[in-house]
N, C-alpha and C positions, 0 to 999 in steps of 0.2 A: 191404474198405475200410470204414472207420468211418463210421457214419451221422451222427455229431455234428459232422463237419467241413463247412464251407461250400464248395460248388463249383457251377458252372452245369452243368445237364444238357441244355440245349437249345442247338443250334448251327445256324447257317444254312450249309448246304453249297452251294458255287457250282461248277457244272460248268465246267471250263476249256475245253471244246469249244464249248458253246452259250451259256454264261452264265446258264443257268437256276439259280434259287435255290430251295432247299427247306429248311424247318425240320424238323429231326430231333432225336429224343431219343437221347442217347449212352448206350451201355451202361456200367455201372459195374464189371462183372465180367469183361469181355473187351475186346480191341481189335477194331476193325472194319477189316479189311484191304481189303475190297472194298465198293463202293457203286455201284449202277446208277442213272444219271441217269434221273429219271422223265420227262424231256422227250425226250432224244435216245438213250437207252439205252446211252450210253457207260459202260463199267465203269471206275470210278476206282480207282486203287491209290495207296498212300502214296508220296510223293516220297522220294528217297534221303535218309536221315537222319531221317525222320519215322516214328513208330510206327504211325500209323493215318490213315485218310482225313480225320478231323476235324482232326488237326494239320496236314495238307497243304492242305485245301480248306475248312475250317470257319471260322466267325467266332469260335469259341471252341475252345481246345485241349481234349483229352480230360481227364476228371477226374483221372487220376493225374498228368498233366503240370501241371494247375492246382495240385495239392497238392505239387508238387516231389518226386514219388515216381517210382520206376522204372515204366515202362510196358512191358507185355508183353515 
């Protein structure tokens, strides 16, 4: 991924089970398929049709989606 393009790297993940929110830095070189809630320990997985947990539960989509590129 080119470093001269603008995209947001921080996203607030919201757990659908307990509502806890946590700010995370998204990877730029891989999709994150699993995320364990730091409050209730529920393991989040992407919803059907989404490529990663950030696209499903985050305040900002992952960098490839932000740049209209193919994701994982």
